[in-house]
N, C-alpha and C positions, 0 to 999 in steps of 0.2 A: 487613418490612410492619408497620406500627402494628396495636394491635389496642384495642378497647374505644372510649373519646371520642378518643384519639388515632389510630384509624384512619386509614390511607392511607399513600401511597409516600414513604418516606424518600431522600435524596440518595445513600445507598449501596445502595439496591435495585438489585438485577440487571436489566439489561434483555434482551431480543433482540427485534428486530423487522425487519421484510424489507419490502419495498413494490415494487412494479413498475409501469411505463407500456409501454404498445404506442399507439401513434398512427398506424394504416397510411396517413392523408392529413393535410397539413396545409391543404388546399384551402378547406374551412369557415372556418377561421379566417384565413385570407387575404382569403374575401371579407366579413369581417367587418370587418377592418381598414379597409377602403375605400382603400388606398394606389394610385397608378400604378402598382404594380409588382403580377403574380401572383407568388406562390411556392407550391409544394407539396413534399411529401418523406414520407418515413416517420421517424417516432422512437420510440424505444424506450430504457427506462432502467430501469435496477437499483439500489436503493439498501437496505442493511443498517446496522442500529446495535446496537452490543452493548457490553459496560463496565457503566456505574452510570446512573441517571437524572442524578446531578450532573456525570459525566464521561462522556457518550457516546463511542464511538468509530465514527465513521462512514466506511463503503466504500462503493464504488458505481461503475457504468460509464453512460456514455452514449452511444448512437449514432443517428445520422442516415445517412440515405441516400437515392439519387433525388431529392436535393435541385434544385429548379429555380426561376430567378428570369426572368421574363419581362415585360418593357415594351416593346411594339412601337412606342410615342410616343416614345422616348427610344432605341429600337436595343439594348435588352439583351436576350441571349438566353442565359443560363449555366446550364449541367446537368449532370448525374450528380455533383450534390454528396454529400463523404462528410466525416462529422464521427465522430471516435474518442477519447472521452475518460474517465479513469479520476479517481474520486473517492476521496482518502483523508482522514484526519484533520485534515489541516492544507495541501493541497494540492490542486490541479486539475490534470493535467498531459494535455494535448491531443495526442495522439500521431500524428493524422493529420487533416488538412483540406485539404479542397481541391473545387476546382468548374473546370468545362471552359467555356470560351469558344472557339465553334469547334473547331479541331482544337488549342487551345492549353490551358493549365491555369495556375489559380492554387494553388499548396500553401502549406502552413506546420506548424508545430507550436510548441509552446511550454508554460510552466509558470507556474501561479499560484499563491503559498505564501500562509499566514498565520502570522504570528508575531505573539501578544498583540494588540493593535489597529491591527500596521501589516500590510499587505497589497501584496504587489509580483507583477508579472507582465513575463513575457519573449514575446515571440512572433516567431519568424523565417518570413519569408514568401520566396517566387520564385515568379515569372511568366515562363511559357516561352511566347513567341507568343500571348498571351492576348487572345482578341477582346474588348474590354470595350464598344465600341460596333460597330453593323451594321445600316447604314442606306444607301439608295442616295446619299443625301446626305450622311451623316456614319459614316465607320468610323475605328476605332482600334485598332492592334493592339498589344501592350506586351510588353516582357520585361526582368528585372532582378530583383533580390533587395535584402533589407533585414532589419532588426528594429525591433520596437515595444516600449518599454520604457515599463511602469507604475510609479512608486516615488513614495511620499511625495506624492500627489496633483500630480505632474507626468507626464507625457507625453512621451517621447523618441522620433523617430523617425530612421533612419539607414537609408541604403540608397543605391541607386543603381537607376535607372528611365528606360527607352530605348523611344521611339517606332519600332517596326519599320517601320510604314507607318500611314498616316491621310488620310483624305480630308475634308474639312469645304464646304460649300456654304453661302452666306449669302445671302438673297434680298433686294434692294435694296427699301428703304422704299417703299410705294405713294404715289403722286405726288398731290398734292390736286387735286381735280377742283370745280367752282364747280354747282351745282344747277339744275336745267332753270328755276327759278323766279327765276333770276340775270341779270340784264342787265350788260351792261359797254359803256360809253359808246366808240362809235367801232367796236363789232362786232356784225355781225349777229346777231340772236338766233336761235338753234337753234330750227328749226320743231319743233311737235310731232307726232310721227308719228302722232297718232291725227285730226288736224285735216285736212281736205280744200281744195284749193286751188280758188277760184272762177273 
């Protein structure tokens, strides 16, 4: 720490910081976004910094629980979501990521690393009889596994996915109808229900 006219924090000044966050519900945030889907859940986070001002060393945790995503118009009802992640100086490790759909579940884990200006990430995912959509006229249950790799501004997806069951109904487009004020040559004009015959 400098003194006098040069008072201030130097880059080699030691630091010790600690911050915590606890959001009991995400519902108010979801309402502000005004999306077609509603979501909720609890988020907790802890972050510490040690080392020096010029070279801080970051560590922390990020946890989410009771995550739910709902959109009745789309047939989405995912629930019991979980996230467990650890933050280190040069990496973000996702040890658990999962959410339920019906009696099935989507889960995954992964790692994001930072080396200089290069950031790479890899996420492994699995779905086991995961009900992605559930409406009377539209339902889809999926199973499979794969990976998502992000490297040098490229995103690579690999894996296999199958539909365990599915059902989609499509309504036929409505037929065109002429208005009551349109008369067609050779065709009797429909009687106005508001008129009275003499």
